[in-house]
N, CA and C atoms as a LAMMPS dump frame, in Angstrom:
ITEM: TIMESTEP
0
ITEM: NUMBER OF ATOMS
486
ITEM: BOX BOUNDS ff ff ff
-5.0000000000000000e+02 5.0000000000000000e+02
-5.0000000000000000e+02 5.0000000000000000e+02
-5.0000000000000000e+02 5.0000000000000000e+02
ITEM: ATOMS id mol type element x y z
1 1 1 N 154.357 -413.533 281.2
2 1 2 C 153.075 -413.927 280.674
3 1 3 C 153.287 -414.998 279.581
4 2 1 N 152.469 -415.995 279.585
5 2 2 C 152.503 -417.091 278.599
6 2 3 C 151.672 -416.692 277.395
7 3 1 N 152.255 -416.747 276.188
8 3 2 C 151.503 -416.378 275.037
9 3 3 C 150.311 -417.346 274.807
10 4 1 N 149.228 -416.846 274.288
11 4 2 C 148.041 -417.675 274.089
12 4 3 C 148.321 -418.852 273.217
13 5 1 N 149.182 -418.684 272.192
14 5 2 C 149.492 -419.818 271.356
15 5 3 C 150.169 -420.954 272.104
16 6 1 N 151.025 -420.602 273.077
17 6 2 C 151.682 -421.604 273.908
18 6 3 C 150.666 -422.29 274.838
19 7 1 N 149.751 -421.526 275.394
20 7 2 C 148.743 -422.054 276.247
21 7 3 C 147.892 -423.133 275.465
22 8 1 N 147.501 -422.735 274.248
23 8 2 C 146.697 -423.603 273.408
24 8 3 C 147.49 -424.902 273.084
25 9 1 N 148.773 -424.752 272.74
26 9 2 C 149.631 -425.89 272.427
27 9 3 C 149.781 -426.8 273.613
28 10 1 N 149.899 -426.256 274.834
29 10 2 C 150.034 -427.058 276.051
30 10 3 C 148.693 -427.829 276.27
31 11 1 N 147.596 -427.2 276.151
32 11 2 C 146.305 -427.825 276.362
33 11 3 C 146.075 -428.915 275.349
34 12 1 N 146.401 -428.683 274.109
35 12 2 C 146.235 -429.709 273.066
36 12 3 C 147.16 -430.902 273.319
37 13 1 N 148.357 -430.631 273.753
38 13 2 C 149.315 -431.73 274.001
39 13 3 C 148.786 -432.622 275.165
40 14 1 N 148.326 -431.994 276.219
41 14 2 C 147.83 -432.776 277.388
42 14 3 C 146.586 -433.532 276.922
43 15 1 N 145.713 -432.992 276.151
44 15 2 C 144.494 -433.67 275.702
45 15 3 C 144.924 -434.876 274.858
46 16 1 N 145.867 -434.756 273.98
47 16 2 C 146.321 -435.855 273.122
48 16 3 C 146.93 -436.945 273.996
49 17 1 N 147.745 -436.564 274.99
50 17 2 C 148.357 -437.562 275.86
51 17 3 C 147.275 -438.293 276.659
52 18 1 N 146.297 -437.581 277.13
53 18 2 C 145.188 -438.193 277.883
54 18 3 C 144.403 -439.244 276.972
55 19 1 N 144.195 -438.846 275.656
56 19 2 C 143.557 -439.791 274.752
57 19 3 C 144.378 -441.075 274.601
58 20 1 N 145.704 -440.926 274.444
59 20 2 C 146.569 -442.054 274.28
60 20 3 C 146.572 -442.926 275.529
61 21 1 N 146.62 -442.285 276.696
62 21 2 C 146.592 -443.008 277.976
63 21 3 C 145.297 -443.78 278.177
64 22 1 N 144.177 -443.133 277.78
65 22 2 C 142.875 -443.815 277.923
66 22 3 C 142.81 -445.029 277.059
67 23 1 N 143.279 -444.891 275.793
68 23 2 C 143.239 -446.049 274.847
69 23 3 C 144.127 -447.16 275.406
70 24 1 N 145.309 -446.832 275.864
71 24 2 C 146.23 -447.826 276.344
72 24 3 C 145.697 -448.523 277.582
73 25 1 N 145.076 -447.769 278.469
74 25 2 C 144.519 -448.382 279.682
75 25 3 C 143.401 -449.339 279.338
76 26 1 N 142.537 -448.904 278.45
77 26 2 C 141.4 -449.789 278.041
78 26 3 C 141.925 -451.061 277.351
79 27 1 N 142.964 -450.903 276.476
80 27 2 C 143.535 -452.052 275.78
81 27 3 C 144.156 -453.031 276.749
82 28 1 N 144.622 -452.527 277.899
83 28 2 C 145.202 -453.404 278.932
84 28 3 C 144.221 -453.891 279.96
85 29 1 N 142.938 -453.502 279.747
86 29 2 C 141.873 -453.915 280.657
87 29 3 C 141.898 -453.193 281.964
88 30 1 N 142.451 -451.956 281.939
89 30 2 C 142.474 -451.156 283.148
90 30 3 C 141.517 -449.956 283.069
91 31 1 N 141.185 -449.479 284.187
92 31 2 C 140.3 -448.308 284.305
93 31 3 C 141.184 -447.085 284.038
94 32 1 N 140.913 -446.259 282.986
95 32 2 C 141.758 -445.102 282.719
96 32 3 C 141.828 -444.11 283.868
97 33 1 N 140.853 -444.135 284.741
98 33 2 C 140.875 -443.202 285.909
99 33 3 C 141.984 -443.594 286.918
100 34 1 N 142.461 -444.833 286.805
101 34 2 C 143.478 -445.302 287.741
102 34 3 C 144.899 -444.919 287.31
103 35 1 N 145.034 -444.457 286.025
104 35 2 C 146.328 -444.114 285.49
105 35 3 C 146.577 -442.609 285.672
106 36 1 N 147.693 -442.262 286.225
107 36 2 C 147.98 -440.853 286.537
108 36 3 C 149.01 -440.323 285.556
109 37 1 N 148.838 -439.058 285.238
110 37 2 C 149.729 -438.351 284.345
111 37 3 C 150.697 -437.48 285.125
112 38 1 N 151.978 -437.753 284.987
113 38 2 C 153.023 -436.975 285.672
114 38 3 C 153.729 -436.127 284.602
115 39 1 N 153.699 -434.822 284.823
116 39 2 C 154.351 -433.912 283.853
117 39 3 C 155.744 -433.554 284.416
118 40 1 N 156.778 -433.907 283.684
119 40 2 C 158.145 -433.513 284.033
120 40 3 C 158.289 -432.016 283.721
121 41 1 N 158.784 -431.276 284.697
122 41 2 C 158.78 -429.821 284.586
123 41 3 C 160.161 -429.253 284.392
124 42 1 N 161.155 -430.042 284.025
125 42 2 C 162.492 -429.575 283.869
126 42 3 C 162.565 -428.299 283.007
127 43 1 N 163.186 -427.294 283.549
128 43 2 C 163.448 -425.994 282.948
129 43 3 C 162.19 -425.138 282.693
130 44 1 N 160.992 -425.601 283.137
131 44 2 C 159.777 -424.798 282.937
132 44 3 C 159.693 -423.8 284.033
133 45 1 N 159.114 -422.645 283.726
134 45 2 C 158.991 -421.567 284.686
135 45 3 C 157.847 -421.815 285.637
136 46 1 N 157.87 -421.075 286.753
137 46 2 C 156.759 -421.201 287.717
138 46 3 C 155.474 -420.861 287.049
139 47 1 N 155.416 -419.887 286.231
140 47 2 C 154.149 -419.49 285.52
141 47 3 C 153.69 -420.584 284.631
142 48 1 N 154.617 -421.242 283.832
143 48 2 C 154.212 -422.287 282.955
144 48 3 C 153.67 -423.49 283.747
145 49 1 N 154.329 -423.831 284.83
146 49 2 C 153.845 -424.938 285.642
147 49 3 C 152.527 -424.615 286.299
148 50 1 N 152.355 -423.387 286.784
149 50 2 C 151.114 -422.976 287.415
150 50 3 C 149.973 -423.057 286.389
151 51 1 N 150.19 -422.643 285.107
152 51 2 C 149.205 -422.788 284.112
153 51 3 C 148.876 -424.2 283.858
154 52 1 N 149.904 -425.036 283.713
155 52 2 C 149.664 -426.449 283.368
156 52 3 C 148.967 -427.193 284.542
157 53 1 N 149.08 -426.72 285.747
158 53 2 C 148.426 -427.362 286.886
159 53 3 C 146.917 -427.206 286.762
160 54 1 N 146.425 -426.267 285.906
161 54 2 C 144.973 -426.148 285.682
162 54 3 C 144.515 -427.106 284.592
163 55 1 N 145.442 -427.788 283.913
164 55 2 C 145.128 -428.757 282.916
165 55 3 C 144.946 -430.111 283.571
166 56 1 N 144.453 -431.145 282.843
167 56 2 C 144.209 -432.454 283.495
168 56 3 C 145.489 -433.23 283.648
169 57 1 N 146.398 -432.673 284.463
170 57 2 C 147.64 -433.329 284.844
171 57 3 C 147.492 -433.675 286.306
172 58 1 N 147.906 -434.875 286.716
173 58 2 C 147.72 -435.312 288.033
174 58 3 C 148.827 -434.966 289.02
175 59 1 N 150.044 -434.931 288.52
176 59 2 C 151.152 -434.632 289.422
177 59 3 C 152.368 -434.112 288.598
178 60 1 N 153.316 -433.565 289.286
179 60 2 C 154.476 -432.93 288.59
180 60 3 C 155.765 -433.615 289.07
181 61 1 N 156.7 -433.723 288.118
182 61 2 C 158.011 -434.329 288.46
183 61 3 C 159.156 -433.326 288.232
184 62 1 N 160.005 -433.229 289.161
185 62 2 C 161.159 -432.362 289.083
186 62 3 C 162.419 -433.187 289.209
187 63 1 N 163.401 -432.903 288.414
188 63 2 C 164.676 -433.62 288.563
189 63 3 C 165.835 -432.793 289.053
190 64 1 N 165.557 -431.505 289.34
191 64 2 C 166.541 -430.606 289.961
192 64 3 C 166.028 -430.08 291.285
193 65 1 N 166.753 -430.229 292.317
194 65 2 C 166.323 -429.81 293.654
195 65 3 C 165.911 -428.345 293.664
196 66 1 N 166.719 -427.458 293.072
197 66 2 C 166.421 -426.026 293.122
198 66 3 C 165.123 -425.733 292.431
199 67 1 N 164.738 -426.457 291.417
200 67 2 C 163.463 -426.228 290.723
201 67 3 C 162.327 -426.713 291.548
202 68 1 N 162.494 -427.854 292.249
203 68 2 C 161.466 -428.317 293.16
204 68 3 C 161.216 -427.28 294.239
205 69 1 N 162.27 -426.772 294.822
206 69 2 C 162.14 -425.817 295.927
207 69 3 C 161.418 -424.551 295.445
208 70 1 N 161.845 -424.071 294.281
209 70 2 C 161.276 -422.84 293.746
210 70 3 C 159.788 -422.984 293.491
211 71 1 N 159.438 -424.11 292.863
212 71 2 C 158.04 -424.339 292.445
213 71 3 C 157.124 -424.674 293.636
214 72 1 N 157.624 -425.451 294.557
215 72 2 C 156.785 -425.727 295.745
216 72 3 C 156.595 -424.503 296.596
217 73 1 N 157.688 -423.717 296.757
218 73 2 C 157.539 -422.489 297.53
219 73 3 C 156.612 -421.459 296.914
220 74 1 N 156.492 -421.526 295.617
221 74 2 C 155.599 -420.637 294.855
222 74 3 C 154.192 -421.225 294.671
223 75 1 N 153.947 -422.417 295.233
224 75 2 C 152.702 -423.161 295.041
225 75 3 C 152.329 -423.32 293.584
226 76 1 N 153.322 -423.563 292.729
227 76 2 C 153.069 -423.623 291.28
228 76 3 C 152.25 -424.831 290.89
229 77 1 N 152.24 -425.885 291.746
230 77 2 C 151.509 -427.103 291.404
231 77 3 C 150.001 -426.969 291.756
232 78 1 N 149.636 -425.874 292.358
233 78 2 C 148.211 -425.617 292.732
234 78 3 C 147.607 -426.756 293.549
235 79 1 N 148.402 -427.245 294.489
236 79 2 C 147.89 -428.279 295.428
237 79 3 C 148.07 -429.692 294.894
238 80 1 N 148.497 -429.873 293.685
239 80 2 C 148.764 -431.211 293.138
240 80 3 C 150.157 -431.688 293.651
241 81 1 N 150.318 -432.993 293.74
242 81 2 C 151.626 -433.477 294.258
243 81 3 C 152.806 -433.218 293.29
244 82 1 N 153.939 -433.054 293.953
245 82 2 C 155.174 -432.929 293.213
246 82 3 C 156.109 -434.106 293.606
247 83 1 N 156.68 -434.741 292.6
248 83 2 C 157.606 -435.881 292.877
249 83 3 C 159.025 -435.434 292.49
250 84 1 N 160.007 -435.961 293.218
251 84 2 C 161.397 -435.736 292.774
252 84 3 C 161.8 -436.959 291.986
253 85 1 N 162.134 -436.719 290.7
254 85 2 C 162.353 -437.792 289.768
255 85 3 C 163.807 -437.9 289.383
256 86 1 N 164.678 -437.034 289.875
257 86 2 C 166.084 -437.049 289.487
258 86 3 C 166.942 -437.825 290.495
259 87 1 N 168.197 -437.886 290.185
260 87 2 C 169.148 -438.431 291.142
261 87 3 C 169.34 -437.498 292.316
262 88 1 N 169.131 -437.969 293.476
263 88 2 C 169.174 -437.135 294.714
264 88 3 C 170.463 -437.363 295.44
265 89 1 N 171.189 -436.251 295.579
266 89 2 C 172.464 -436.288 296.307
267 89 3 C 172.148 -436.154 297.838
268 90 1 N 172.94 -436.823 298.611
269 90 2 C 172.679 -436.827 300.062
270 90 3 C 172.715 -435.45 300.648
271 91 1 N 173.558 -434.575 300.117
272 91 2 C 173.691 -433.224 300.687
273 91 3 C 172.459 -432.334 300.389
274 92 1 N 171.509 -432.795 299.551
275 92 2 C 170.326 -432.023 299.195
276 92 3 C 169.044 -432.651 299.728
277 93 1 N 169.171 -433.707 300.496
278 93 2 C 167.975 -434.395 300.994
279 93 3 C 167.101 -433.494 301.836
280 94 1 N 167.668 -432.643 302.683
281 94 2 C 166.886 -431.769 303.566
282 94 3 C 166.006 -430.793 302.767
283 95 1 N 166.362 -430.461 301.534
284 95 2 C 165.56 -429.573 300.751
285 95 3 C 164.405 -430.32 300.015
286 96 1 N 164.516 -431.582 299.904
287 96 2 C 163.509 -432.395 299.199
288 96 3 C 162.5 -433.051 300.103
289 97 1 N 162.937 -433.584 301.235
290 97 2 C 162.02 -434.273 302.174
291 97 3 C 161.013 -433.261 302.691
292 98 1 N 159.779 -433.593 302.639
293 98 2 C 158.692 -432.753 303.059
294 98 3 C 158.178 -431.861 301.941
295 99 1 N 158.943 -431.641 300.891
296 99 2 C 158.427 -430.921 299.737
297 99 3 C 157.888 -431.855 298.703
298 100 1 N 158.624 -432.97 298.462
299 100 2 C 158.21 -433.945 297.463
300 100 3 C 157.256 -434.944 298.064
301 101 1 N 156.138 -435.194 297.372
302 101 2 C 155.223 -436.236 297.834
303 101 3 C 155.844 -437.559 297.766
304 102 1 N 156.743 -437.747 296.757
305 102 2 C 157.416 -439.046 296.489
306 102 3 C 158.794 -438.8 295.937
307 103 1 N 159.762 -439.462 296.459
308 103 2 C 161.14 -439.423 295.911
309 103 3 C 161.29 -440.702 295.113
310 104 1 N 161.449 -440.576 293.771
311 104 2 C 161.467 -441.743 292.902
312 104 3 C 162.814 -442.303 292.658
313 105 1 N 163.861 -441.904 293.327
314 105 2 C 165.211 -442.204 292.882
315 105 3 C 166.16 -442.659 293.992
316 106 1 N 165.663 -443.446 294.925
317 106 2 C 166.543 -443.881 296.048
318 106 3 C 167.336 -445.08 295.609
319 107 1 N 168.68 -445.044 295.776
320 107 2 C 169.538 -446.064 295.296
321 107 3 C 170.627 -446.521 296.253
322 108 1 N 170.526 -446.087 297.527
323 108 2 C 171.573 -446.516 298.47
324 108 3 C 171.066 -446.483 299.903
325 109 1 N 171.705 -447.187 300.777
326 109 2 C 171.372 -447.217 302.159
327 109 3 C 171.751 -445.842 302.747
328 110 1 N 172.863 -445.258 302.344
329 110 2 C 173.293 -443.972 302.795
330 110 3 C 172.189 -442.92 302.53
331 111 1 N 171.61 -442.949 301.316
332 111 2 C 170.518 -442.028 300.985
333 111 3 C 169.273 -442.307 301.858
334 112 1 N 168.965 -443.599 302.056
335 112 2 C 167.886 -443.986 302.945
336 112 3 C 168.047 -443.389 304.354
337 113 1 N 169.244 -443.482 304.86
338 113 2 C 169.562 -442.98 306.189
339 113 3 C 169.289 -441.458 306.268
340 114 1 N 169.728 -440.747 305.294
341 114 2 C 169.534 -439.264 305.245
342 114 3 C 168.089 -438.905 305.153
343 115 1 N 167.364 -439.613 304.256
344 115 2 C 165.906 -439.332 304.092
345 115 3 C 165.169 -439.64 305.385
346 116 1 N 165.443 -440.793 306.035
347 116 2 C 164.814 -441.135 307.262
348 116 3 C 165.078 -440.139 308.332
349 117 1 N 166.302 -439.651 308.486
350 117 2 C 166.652 -438.635 309.504
351 117 3 C 165.939 -437.35 309.231
352 118 1 N 165.889 -436.886 307.975
353 118 2 C 165.218 -435.65 307.616
354 118 3 C 163.728 -435.741 307.929
355 119 1 N 163.146 -436.866 307.561
356 119 2 C 161.722 -437.045 307.774
357 119 3 C 161.401 -437.133 309.258
358 120 1 N 162.276 -437.709 310.048
359 120 2 C 162.089 -437.807 311.449
360 120 3 C 162.106 -436.376 312.088
361 121 1 N 163.032 -435.559 311.612
362 121 2 C 163.145 -434.176 312.166
363 121 3 C 161.843 -433.394 311.837
364 122 1 N 161.211 -433.729 310.698
365 122 2 C 159.982 -433.012 310.3
366 122 3 C 158.719 -433.691 310.829
367 123 1 N 158.897 -434.885 311.47
368 123 2 C 157.757 -435.616 311.999
369 123 3 C 156.838 -436.163 310.935
370 124 1 N 157.424 -436.691 309.844
371 124 2 C 156.586 -437.221 308.785
372 124 3 C 157.156 -438.525 308.235
373 125 1 N 156.37 -439.163 307.401
374 125 2 C 156.863 -440.35 306.707
375 125 3 C 156.998 -439.995 305.251
376 126 1 N 158.199 -440.179 304.687
377 126 2 C 158.433 -439.81 303.33
378 126 3 C 158.297 -441.027 302.409
379 127 1 N 157.419 -440.894 301.392
380 127 2 C 157.21 -441.945 300.402
381 127 3 C 158.405 -441.946 299.427
382 128 1 N 158.876 -443.146 299.074
383 128 2 C 159.99 -443.315 298.154
384 128 3 C 159.707 -444.421 297.18
385 129 1 N 160.487 -444.436 296.088
386 129 2 C 160.622 -445.567 295.173
387 129 3 C 162.1 -445.847 295.148
388 130 1 N 162.468 -447.106 294.972
389 130 2 C 163.809 -447.534 294.818
390 130 3 C 164.128 -447.568 293.304
391 131 1 N 165.214 -446.911 292.932
392 131 2 C 165.656 -446.926 291.528
393 131 3 C 166.572 -448.081 291.297
394 132 1 N 166.31 -448.887 290.328
395 132 2 C 167.1 -450.089 289.98
396 132 3 C 167.788 -449.891 288.639
397 133 1 N 169.015 -450.146 288.591
398 133 2 C 169.85 -450.114 287.374
399 133 3 C 169.914 -451.518 286.821
400 134 1 N 168.825 -451.97 286.118
401 134 2 C 168.767 -453.364 285.647
402 134 3 C 169.749 -453.604 284.524
403 135 1 N 170.158 -452.548 283.771
404 135 2 C 171.113 -452.673 282.701
405 135 3 C 172.512 -452.679 283.19
406 136 1 N 172.708 -452.365 284.49
407 136 2 C 174.009 -452.288 285.11
408 136 3 C 174.983 -451.4 284.35
409 137 1 N 174.414 -450.299 283.822
410 137 2 C 175.24 -449.341 283.128
411 137 3 C 175.902 -448.398 284.134
412 138 1 N 177.208 -448.237 284.022
413 138 2 C 177.985 -447.44 284.971
414 138 3 C 177.591 -445.976 284.925
415 139 1 N 177.078 -445.505 283.756
416 139 2 C 176.716 -444.131 283.607
417 139 3 C 175.331 -443.824 284.164
418 140 1 N 174.578 -444.867 284.625
419 140 2 C 173.229 -444.665 285.082
420 140 3 C 173.147 -444.838 286.637
421 141 1 N 172.183 -444.188 287.223
422 141 2 C 171.974 -444.292 288.67
423 141 3 C 171.137 -445.524 288.899
424 142 1 N 171.019 -445.855 290.146
425 142 2 C 170.21 -447.009 290.555
426 142 3 C 171.01 -448.08 291.201
427 143 1 N 170.337 -448.837 292.06
428 143 2 C 170.976 -449.951 292.73
429 143 3 C 171.121 -451.091 291.797
430 144 1 N 172.213 -451.886 291.942
431 144 2 C 172.393 -453.056 291.124
432 144 3 C 171.58 -454.253 291.67
433 145 1 N 171.336 -455.237 290.883
434 145 2 C 170.487 -456.317 291.193
435 145 3 C 170.908 -457.054 292.451
436 146 1 N 172.209 -457.201 292.693
437 146 2 C 172.716 -457.902 293.877
438 146 3 C 172.422 -457.13 295.142
439 147 1 N 172.317 -455.82 295.068
440 147 2 C 172.109 -454.972 296.246
441 147 3 C 170.639 -454.658 296.481
442 148 1 N 169.751 -455.047 295.569
443 148 2 C 168.391 -454.639 295.633
444 148 3 C 167.7 -455.102 296.902
445 149 1 N 167.688 -456.39 297.187
446 149 2 C 166.927 -456.881 298.344
447 149 3 C 167.455 -456.391 299.668
448 150 1 N 168.83 -456.295 299.862
449 150 2 C 169.294 -455.639 301.095
450 150 3 C 168.782 -454.198 301.213
451 151 1 N 168.731 -453.48 300.135
452 151 2 C 168.25 -452.078 300.203
453 151 3 C 166.743 -452.021 300.497
454 152 1 N 165.986 -452.908 299.921
455 152 2 C 164.535 -452.959 300.214
456 152 3 C 164.281 -453.311 301.698
457 153 1 N 165.1 -454.288 302.223
458 153 2 C 164.987 -454.622 303.617
459 153 3 C 165.312 -453.46 304.525
460 154 1 N 166.372 -452.738 304.125
461 154 2 C 166.777 -451.519 304.921
462 154 3 C 165.671 -450.463 304.878
463 155 1 N 165.043 -450.281 303.715
464 155 2 C 163.956 -449.285 303.64
465 155 3 C 162.782 -449.701 304.446
466 156 1 N 162.451 -450.99 304.478
467 156 2 C 161.295 -451.465 305.248
468 156 3 C 161.543 -451.299 306.738
469 157 1 N 162.791 -451.308 307.152
470 157 2 C 163.143 -451.159 308.566
471 157 3 C 163.098 -449.718 309.045
472 158 1 N 163.012 -448.784 308.17
473 158 2 C 163.046 -447.351 308.56
474 158 3 C 161.653 -446.898 308.975
475 159 1 N 161.595 -446.144 310.056
476 159 2 C 160.335 -445.721 310.637
477 159 3 C 159.72 -444.521 309.824
478 160 1 N 160.543 -443.764 309.23
479 160 2 C 160.049 -442.518 308.559
480 160 3 C 160.122 -442.598 307.032
481 161 1 N 160.138 -443.862 306.523
482 161 2 C 160.131 -444.08 305.076
483 161 3 C 159.064 -445.089 304.753
484 162 1 N 158.299 -444.801 303.674
485 162 2 C 157.347 -445.767 303.179
486 162 3 C 157.654 -446.006 301.68
């Protein structure tokens, strides 16, 4: 059970974030309704995520495969989309494809191949984003600038990837 003080703190935090988002969108000449709030759920329990899904949060991000599996299987997002936002290892693709509405961290043709094959087996098209390591830091994930366009072309050629 989530203590009432924690529930209140969560609701207040989301309200404050929404206010900041609205002000930033207006300052940029954008419609605030077009900007979506993604809550990163790292280490949060199913119960905490389920409660937060009732708040004005648009989607949820998970960076650990096991947490994505646990929370989607428990319907913790209450029908809202879940994104995979962490580095995805090829041996865990089958657990993510079909669970995540969007995989935000694709950085190799090998990973594209695995995602495409898993999506084909499930008869779906998996939405992805390509992760780019513009700082070219060895400790960071993402495709380097020289490999970006070949990776984008490879993604566009896949039938089960959008």
